[in-house]
C-alpha positions in Angstrom: 0.0 0.0 0.0 1.4 3.4 -0.9 2.0 6.2 1.5 -0.9 8.2 0.0 -3.5 5.5 0.5 -2.8 4.9 4.2 -4.1 8.3 5.4 -7.1 7.9 3.1 -8.0 4.5 4.7 -7.6 5.9 8.2 -9.6 9.0 7.6 -12.3 7.2 5.7 -12.7 4.6 8.5 -12.9 7.2 11.2 -15.5 9.2 9.3 -17.5 6.1 8.3 -17.6 5.1 12.0 -18.9 8.6 13.0 -21.6 8.5 10.3 -22.6 4.9 11.1 -23.2 5.9 14.8 -25.5 8.8 13.7 -27.4 6.6 11.3 -27.7 3.9 13.9 -29.3 6.4 16.3 -31.8 7.2 13.6 -32.5 3.7 12.2 -31.8 1.1 14.9 -35.1 1.6 16.8 -37.0 0.9 13.6 -34.8 -1.7 12.1 -34.6 -3.8 15.2 -38.4 -4.4 15.2 -39.0 -4.4 11.4 -40.1 -7.6 9.7 -38.7 -6.5 6.3 -35.1 -7.2 5.7 -33.5 -4.3 3.8 -30.0 -5.5 4.4 -29.3 -8.3 1.9 -26.3 -10.5 1.4 -26.0 -9.4 -2.3 -25.2 -5.9 -1.1 -22.4 -7.3 1.0 -20.6 -8.6 -2.1 -19.4 -5.1 -2.9 -17.1 -5.3 0.1 -15.5 -8.4 -1.3 -15.3 -7.0 -4.9 -14.0 -3.5 -4.0 -10.3 -3.6 -3.1 -10.7 -0.3 -1.2 -13.6 -1.6 1.0 -11.9 -4.9 1.4 -8.7 -3.1 2.7 -10.8 -1.1 5.1 -12.5 -4.2 6.7 -9.6 -6.6 6.6 -8.0 -5.2 9.8 -11.2 -5.6 11.8 -12.6 -8.9 10.7 -10.2 -11.4 12.2 -12.8 -13.7 13.6 -15.6 -13.2 11.1 -15.8 -14.9 7.7 -17.8 -13.7 4.7 -20.5 -16.2 3.7 -21.9 -16.5 0.2 -25.4 -17.0 1.6 -25.3 -14.4 4.4 -22.7 -12.0 3.3 -21.5 -10.1 6.4 -24.9 -10.3 8.0 -25.2 -12.0 11.4 -28.1 -12.5 13.8 -27.1 -9.2 15.5 -26.7 -7.2 12.3 -23.8 -6.4 10.0 -20.4 -7.6 11.1 -18.7 -4.7 9.3 -17.9 -1.7 11.4 -16.0 -0.1 8.5 -15.8 -1.0 4.8 -19.6 -1.2 4.3 -20.8 -0.6 0.7 -22.2 2.9 0.2 -25.7 1.6 -0.4 -25.7 0.5 3.2 -25.6 4.2 4.1 -27.7 5.6 1.3 -30.8 3.6 1.9 -33.2 4.9 4.6 -36.6 3.4 4.2 -39.8 5.4 3.9 -41.0 4.0 7.3 -38.1 5.7 9.0 -38.4 8.9 7.0 -42.2 9.1 7.7 -41.5 9.1 11.5 -39.5 12.3 11.2 -41.3 15.4 12.3 -40.9 17.6 9.1 -39.3 18.0 5.7 -36.2 19.6 7.2 -35.5 16.5 9.4 -36.2 14.2 6.4 -33.7 16.3 4.3 -31.1 16.1 7.0 -31.5 12.3 7.2 -31.0 12.1 3.4 -27.8 14.3 3.7 -26.6 12.0 6.5 -27.1 9.0 4.3 -25.2 10.6 1.5 -22.1 11.5 3.5 -20.1 8.3 3.2 -20.8 7.9 -0.5 -19.9 11.6 -1.1 -16.3 11.2 0.1 -15.5 8.6 -2.5 -16.9 10.5 -5.5 -14.6 11.1 -8.4 -11.7 9.5 -6.5 -10.0 8.6 -9.8 -11.4 10.3 -12.9 -15.2 9.7 -12.8 -14.9 6.5 -10.7 -16.0 6.3 -7.1 -13.4 5.0 -4.7 -15.3 1.7 -4.3 -15.5 1.3 -8.1 -11.7 1.1 -8.5 -11.4 -2.6 -9.1 -7.7 -2.8 -9.8 -5.7 -2.6 -6.5 -2.8 -1.0 -8.4 -5.1 1.9 -9.5 -5.8 2.7 -5.8 -2.2 4.0 -5.7 -3.3 6.8 -8.1 -5.9 8.2 -5.8 -4.9 11.7 -4.7 -5.2 12.5 -1.1 -5.9 16.2 -1.8 -9.0 15.3 -3.9 -10.2 12.9 -1.3 -9.6 15.4 1.5 -11.7 18.0 -0.2 -14.7 15.7 -0.3 -14.0 14.5 3.3 -13.9 18.1 4.5 -17.3 18.8 2.8 -18.8 15.7 4.5 -17.3 16.5 7.9 -18.7 20.1 7.7 -22.1 18.7 6.8 -22.0 16.2 9.7 -21.2 19.0 12.1 -24.2 21.0 10.8 -26.4 17.9 11.4 -25.0 17.4 14.9 -25.5 21.0 15.7 -29.1 21.0 14.5 -29.7 17.9 16.5 -28.4 19.6 19.7 -29.8 23.1 19.2 -32.8 22.7 16.9 -31.6 25.5 14.7 -30.3 25.6 11.2 -28.6 28.9 10.2 -29.0 30.0 6.6 -25.2 29.6 6.1 -25.5 25.9 6.9 -27.7 25.3 3.8 -24.7 25.9 1.5 -22.7 23.3 3.4 -25.5 20.7 3.2 -26.2 21.4 -0.5 -22.6 20.3 -1.3 -23.7 16.8 -0.3 -27.4 16.7 -1.3 -29.3 19.4 -3.2 -31.8 21.3 -1.1 -35.4 20.5 -2.1 -37.3 23.5 -3.4 -39.6 23.3 -0.4 -36.7 24.2 1.9 -34.8 26.5 -0.4 -36.5 29.7 0.9 
């Protein structure tokens, strides 16, 4: 692994963990009692196919094996604390969104779900970080480009956390959030 990739892996893993915690707060109360299974073994396959995601999870999965039938899913949920496919973050079901009090909270949930996928965008040309299938190509990922997206995502996460604590969203925060997910017309005013 080249010197440029190590900081990307460390920073990505730390940020993914922070986002996973926020999403768990939002989703876990609903997912734990839901009869539908949104997490599917076929989604897990991206962790195996993507050299980047596989590198992320390799250091934490010493006692857990990937199963063709179950993926990384266990009776207590996903075994991956980092290296989850972006779809695992992007999907928040309508049942959860419908429990949120208003359109602003639903928008913030969508931004939250787009944070991890955002940091991998255009990592190498037009390819997302998890779409780089040749491990040698990972060496070409520029830390500066990655850091720019990570900073945008970190700033948006700070806005979401601040709103959660204070219940107030300053107008300046909308620009930060819109870098991740466009603001719906109903909230643009």
